[in-house]
N, C-alpha and C positions, 0 to 999 in steps of 0.2 A: 426695792423692797425685798425681792426674792433673794438677792445676793446678801443682804443684811441677815436674813434668816439663816442662810447657809453658814455665814461666819458665826452666828450666835449658837448654832446647833451644838458644837463641841462644848460650849460653856453650859448649856442646858443639861447635857448628858453628864458632865462632870459634877454639877451641883446635885443632880439626881443620885449619882453614885455616892456622893458624900452623905446625902440624906438617908439613903438605904443603909450604908454602913453605920451611921449614927443610930438608926432604928434597931439594927441587929445588935449592936453593942448594948443599947439601953435595955433591950429585951432580955439579953443574957444576964445582965446585972440586976434585972427586976425593977428597973427605975422607969421603964417606958415600954413601948412596943414598936414593932416593925409595921409600917402602914402600907406596905406594898404587897400585892398579889400579882403573880406573873401575868396571867391572862388579862386581868383588868388593866395593868400598866401597858401591856402590848397593844390592847384595844385603844387606849387613850392616845398612845404615841402614833398609832396607825391613823386615827381620826385627825390628829394634828397634821400629819404629813398630807393626808387627803385635802385638808382645808387649804394647804399651801399650793399644791399642784393644781387644784381646781380653780384657785384664785387667779390663774392666768386669764380666765374668762371673766370672772366676777369683778376683779379689780378694775378692769376697763370700764365696767358699768359704773362702779362707785366713783372713780376718779374722773371718768368721762363726763358724767352728769354734773359732778361738782364743778369741773372746769368750765362747762358750758354755762352754768348759772353764774359763776364768777365773772366770766367774760361778757355775758349778755345782759344780766340784770343786777349786777352789783350796785349797791346804793352809795358806794364811796368811789370817787374818781380814782382811776387806776394808779396814777403816779403817786397821789397822796397815800393810797392804801399800801403800795409797795414800800414807800419810805417809812411809814409807821410800823408796819408788821415786820419789817426787816431789822428794826432796832432791837436792842437787848430787852427792853421793856415790852416791845411788841411780841417777841417770842414768848416771854413769860405769860403775858396776857392771853396769847393764843393757846397756850397749854391749859390755862385755867378755863378759857372759853370752851376748848374741846372737852375737858372733863365735865363741864356743866352740861353740854349736849349729850355726852356719853351717859351721864346720870339718867337723863330722860329716855335715851335709847335703851339702856339697861332696864330701867323700870318698866317700860312698855314691853320688854322681853319677858316680864313676869306677870303682866296684867292684861295683855292683849294676846289672844290665842294664836293668831297668825304670826306674830313676832316671836312668841314663845316656841313655835314649831321649829324655828332655826336655833334659838338659844338653848333649847332643851338639851342638845347634844353635849354642851359643856357641863351640864349638871347630872348626866346619866351615871357617872361613876359612883359606885357605893363606897369607894375609898377616897381619901383626901391626902394627896401628896403632890409633888412637883410635876409628875406626869399628868395630873388632872389639869394643870394650867395649860398644857399643850393640847388638850382635848378641845378642839374647836369645830364649829359648824362649817359646812361647805356652802350654805345657802344664805348666810346672814346679810350679804351685800345686796340681795334682791330688794329688801325694804330698808336696810339700815341707813342708806344714804339720805333718806328723808330727814333724819334727825340732825343732820349737819348742814342743812340749807342755810340756817342763820349765819354760819361762818362764811359761806360763800357770799351772802348778801352784804356782810360786813367788810367784804374785800380781802379776806385772808387768802393770800396766794396759794394755789394748789401745792406748791413745794413746801411751804410752811405747814399747811394742813397735813400733808402726808408725814412730815417728820414728827410733829407733835402727836399725831395718832400713833406712830410707832413707839414713841417714848411712853405714852400712856399704856400701850399694850405690854411693852417689855417690863415696865414697872410692876405690873400685876403678876408676873411670874413667881416672884419670891413669896407672895402671900399665901400660896397654896401649899401649906405645910402644917402638920400637927406638932412638929418638933420645936417650934418657937412658941413660947407662952405669951402671956400678956406683957405689954411694953409700956405700961404706965401712961404718961401724958401723950405719947405718940398715938396710942389707940384712940384718944379723944378727937384728934384732928385728921389723922391719916388712915387710909385703908391699910390694915395690918393683918397678919395671919389670924389673930383672934377675931377681928371684925369680919373677915372674909369667910372664916369657918361658919359663922352665924349665917352668912348669906347662902352658903351651900347646904345648910341643914334643912331637913323636912319636919323637924319638931314643930308642933303647933305654935309655940312661943316665938320661934325664929323665922317662920315662913315669910318670904317677901320682904326682907330687910337688907340694909347696908348695900346700896347700889353703887356708891361712889367708886371710881376707878383709882384715883390717887387720894382724893380728899373726902373725908366724912362730913365736911361742912354742909354739903347738899342734903345729906340724910337728916342731919340735925335741923336744918331749915324747914324741910318738908315732911318731917314726922315719920321717917322710915328708919331711924337708927335704933339698934338693939344691941346691948352689951352682952357678951358671952357670960353665961352663968356656969361655973364649975359644977354646980349641983344638977345641971341639966345638960349632960354631954350631947354633943351634936351627932345626929344620925344623918348620913349622907345619901344622895341619890335623888330620884324623882318620885312623885306620888303615883305615877304610872310607870313602874319599873321597866327598863328595857329588856332585861333577861335575855341578852344575846351578845355575841361577839362579832356580829355581822356589821361592818362599817356602813354598808348601804342601807340596811334597816335602821341603824342608829340615826341616820339623817332623814329617813322617810317616816319614821314611826308616828310622830305627832301629825304630820301632814295627812297620813293615811287615816288617822282617827278623825280629823276634821272633815275630810272628804266623805267618810262613812256617815258621820252625823248629818252633814249637809244633804247627802243623797237621800237619806231615809226620813228627814224632817218633812212633815206634810205642809207646813206653812212656808211660803216663799220668804217671808220676813225672817223666820227662824233659820232658813238656809243661809241667809246673809249674816245673821247675828252670831252664828257659830264661830265665825272667823274673827269677830271683834269683841266678843265677850271674854271674861277672864278664862284662863286655861282650866279645863275640866268641866266647864259649863256645857250642858246639852239640853236641847228642847225636851219638854216633859214627855212628849210622845216617843221620842227616841230613847230616853232613859227608861221608859216603861217597857218598851219592846226589847231593849238590850241592856238589862240591868247589870251593874258592876258592883263588886264587893267594896265596902268602905275601907279605905287605906288606914292601916293602924301602924303608925311609925314606931310605936313601942315594941312591936313584935316583928318588924321588918327583917327578912333574912337576905343575906348577900347571895347573889347569883353565882353559882360555881358549877363547872362541869369537869369532873376528874379526867385529866388527859394523861396519856402515857409519857414516860420520860423522853422517848424518841420524838413524840409529837411536840413536846415543849422545847426540846433542843432544836428541832427544825424551825419552830416558830421564832426562836431567838436568832438563829442564823438568817432567817428571812428578814427580821427587823434590821439587822446590821447591813444586809444587802440593800434593803429598801432605803435606808438612810443615805447610802452612797448614790443610789439611782435617783432619788428625789433631789439630792443636791446637784447632780449633773443636769437634771431636767430644768431646775430653777435657774441654774447658772446660764444655760444656753437658751432659755425660753424666749428672751427678748430678740433673739436672732432667727427664730423659727417662724415659718408661715403657719397659718391656721391648721393645715393638715398635720404638721408636727405636733402642735398642741393636742389635737384630737387623738392622735396615736398614743402620745405619751400618757395622757390622762386615762385613756381606756386601758392600757397595759398596766399602769401602776394601780389603778382601781381593782383590776382583776386579781393582781397579786395580793393586795390587801384582803380581798374577799377569800382567797385561798387560805391565807393565814387565819382568818376568823373561823372559817369552816373547819380547819384542822383542830383548832383549840376547842371547838364546840362538838367535835367528833362527828361532823357531817361528812368529812373526808378522812380516809385512812392515810397513814404516812405514805404508803406506796402510791395511792391515787393522787395525793397532793404533789408528789414528785413528778408524776406524769403530767399533771396540769402545769406545773412550773416549767417543765421541759418544753411543753407546747408554747408557753408564753415567751420563753427565751427564743424559740424558733421564730415566733411572730415578730419579736423585737428585731432580730437580725434581718428578717425579710422586709420589715417596714422601712420607711425613709429616714427613721431616726438616726442611724449611724452616720449619715452624710452631714448631719448638723451637730452631732455630739461627739466630741473627742476627749477621751480620758486624759491623754497626755497634755492636750491644750488646757484642760481644766486644771490639772496640777500646776502647769506653768503659770497660769493666771492667778490661781488661788494663793500659791506660795510665792508668786512673783519671781519664778525661776527664769533664768535666761534661756532663750530658745537655742 
């Protein structure tokens, strides 16, 4: 999985560059607009990288539990299951099966607060472009595995499950754009840019709609489909805006709110309900003691912190370095012991925090450089260099002879 993401990264970046160029061109001609803001895009890409390098831990949880259920309590005899699911029609059915489970996982991510706490990361961007597609949670696997138990019970082999999950995920990359309009009949049956724009919108009419990953059939069957209305332009983000470029806070924001409500609720039943009610629900006593203003999507303002040109330039350089470092880490993660994972995740997370603090003006350029120098020193002092080789990475990635 990690190596697939490494190979896919140049494609993602190329498509983002094309989308950015297209937006600039349309904006100059007065036929459209550029949908990118530097800090927002860097924040989304940083969260995407974090979701991948922290997945060395959570992927074991998700696939490990799935494999255990598959081998221990599958309802289909192993030989028959492997024969069926390994056929071409088995693969197609497995993809449809996965997308059906994904629909309910995705829907729960908008209707159950503790599941939304993970999924909210993907919706926090107030822009909508291909970088938003890469903005992913680092905690989704903690509960997400529950929704795919039916596939394990049906005897879908872990390898088939992993591949169709990757196909479903990669498909959804291209639908995160405003540069592609309506697509006629395609919009009726498939997840498309138009349909997914509705999903990301906070407009009253669009809220909690269009959950399908590849197919819109599920939304039409279960009453959650909504067509995009050109007269009602989508407004993006969340109804509790993040207002931060901190990747750690992005992942913790909703969890912190749930913990606050549960702690201050007087009723033990309410302390539990907080986690399973729809997002935004709070016990009456908590709402009374800690009132919040009503969200008005019509007047929502995009979060922005003016940063100096030097800070922006350093943040871009950091992004380019981080892409290489995360690629190296993912490439060699399968050969590292647990200590290597821990060092790598800690150092990469700290670097992303520095980037966010720089863009939010919590660190000056000079102080950010000092922090980065300290992180480089820690990296060289850590055990990572004995497991990670840049030359070996290049030889293996490009299949160069030794």
